[in-house]
N, C-alpha and C positions, 0 to 999 in steps of 0.2 A: 729852317728856323735858326740856323747858325748866324751869328753876328760877329764880325771880326773884332769888335770892341768888347765882346763878352769875355769874362774870365774863363779860364779852362781848369779842369780838374783832371788829375792823373790817376788812372786806375791800373792795377796789375794786368798783365797780358792775359792771364787765364780768365779774369773777370770780364775783360773786354771781349774775349772770344765767346763767353757765355752770353754777353749782351748782344753781340752780333747775331748769334743763333736765335735769340729771343726776338730781336727786331724782325728777322726774316719770317717769323710766325705771326706778325701783327700787321696792321694797316699803316704803321709809321714808315715814313720815307727814309729816316736816318736814325742812327744811334743817339744823336743829340736830341731829336724830337722825342724819342722814347724815354730817355733819361729825364728830360724836363717834365714829361707827363708823370712818370713814376715819382719823382720828387714832389711835384705838386700834390698828388694824391696822398702820398705818405705824410707830408706836412699837414694837410687837412685833417687826416686821421689823428695825428699827434695833438693838434690843437683841440680837436673835439674831445679826445680822451683827457686832456689837461683840464678843459672846462668841466667835464663830468666829475673829475676827482676833486675839483675845488669846491664842489657843493658840500655843505656840512653833512656829516654823518649823524644819524639818529639812532640812539640805543633802543633796545627792546623795551626797556623801562619807560623811556620817553613815549614810545608808541602806546604802551599800555596805559600810561597816565593820560594821554590825550584821548584815547578811546573811552576810558572811564569818565573823563570830564564831559564827553559828548553823550554819555548814557549808553554806550554800546557794551560796556562791561560792568558787572556788579562787583562790589567788594567781597 
């Protein structure tokens, strides 16, 4: 999956050693392929989390008011 025109990222040797160990325990053919997969999955999670936190929050009082207006709660 490596492309000579692709940018490269430098990581400390100890991290690279951990990466190589992890790659050996997966179906990935190279550290590059594994890192690309991990980054894609991580970014998907971050984007999903960001979308979830952008939704407006509702207070307990707003919920009670809405339930009361629908007739589920009495005064």
